[in-house]
C-alpha angles and dihedrals in degrees: 000000000000091000125019122176121179127184093334116180125178126185135182103204106304094344116098109212097172119027115201096308124178130185141149128209120191130213114285097018121135103208128188112215102204131186145121121275111291094020094124102262098127093041090054092048094048090051091051090050092051096241093112125048127229132194105188124057138005130286118184131180114197089342096311122116107237097219093051098040105034098152095042095049093045088055089057095052134075111198131194109184123206092250098052106216109212135158101246095195094058126088116245097251091040091054095047090048089051091052092047091052090049086060089052093251110152125201089020097164095101092046092051091048091050093050092047088058095039095057095037099250097132096101091055105026095110092060129090113257091243089062094056127100117246091258092057092044087056088053089053089051091051091049089051091051091050097050096094090047091240125203090215125045118196118193121186111201092326097177102044111137097008123136120240094266092048090047092055093047095049092046091052090048093051091049090053092048090049091062091083105015138060108251126196109190120190118205144134092208113103094205090062092058094048094046100044116015137074096193134037131205117188121205125188129177091349096309133102104241100173141010117191113187092196120034090197089064103041111166125187118255127223087269090071137050129253118226126210137181113210130182121188127197094233136036110287130203109238093205093053089049089053089062089079101105099225095051111104101177140359126207108199107213092172137343091282104022124079142174109213134191115202139175093229142013104296101175096109090048090050089055090050089048092053091051093048093049094043091244134128132226117234096176136007118172134165111223110230115221121219120244088254091057092048090050093050091048092054100041106030 
């Protein structure tokens, strides 16, 4: 596993910021780390990067415990923090060369040139960083994170404050980078997850509340409610329908048409119900919730 976290707890005094969280991210995954502000996203990422200590639990990067192998694990990680710290008075190539040398990379000119092209900085590379738009400064930050050729790339809110054109360019760039690296992307913006990631982990109040391995097939967990629309051929008694154990509420739209909220998939029980009551089903449909609705259900 590229990232393995087991039973991680982090406290600041009496405040618990992370409460016994566990997750694993394999090589080549592009994972969206989703949660409201203050949920624990940045704290988790800083711990993985080795810039924040932890006392309870285990955090491993490529099989190495972070606390015991700080230098080795940092060398495996490229990190772009939310507040991108750059030297505004340095030229782009000058800055990237400086960062490469700080990693001990000698003769870094070719590497810097390659990264300038890779992240799309060529039109602006002769400017000082302070003269760049925020979109191009984010590109500089991505290039910096890629200098050590990391196996794991951690991006904390990488598109905050970008205009629509910049958003599209940075999303495309991250998808391309994710083709050969493990990417953990922190955001609270749904569009980022849909546009970039193939897996989503949701954190709320310091706890992992959902982990969807395929965002195209998000299913609701037992912490949410399933919704169904059901139309029978004949008049149906709402109270008798409510006797199905998993049904939590029934909204009677007409004498034979209902909107139902249930704690589990009830379709097979609805078929049994129709047989037992000598009725027939004209329509039974599970209402799919949007990712936004799932998010609100899990983090409200």
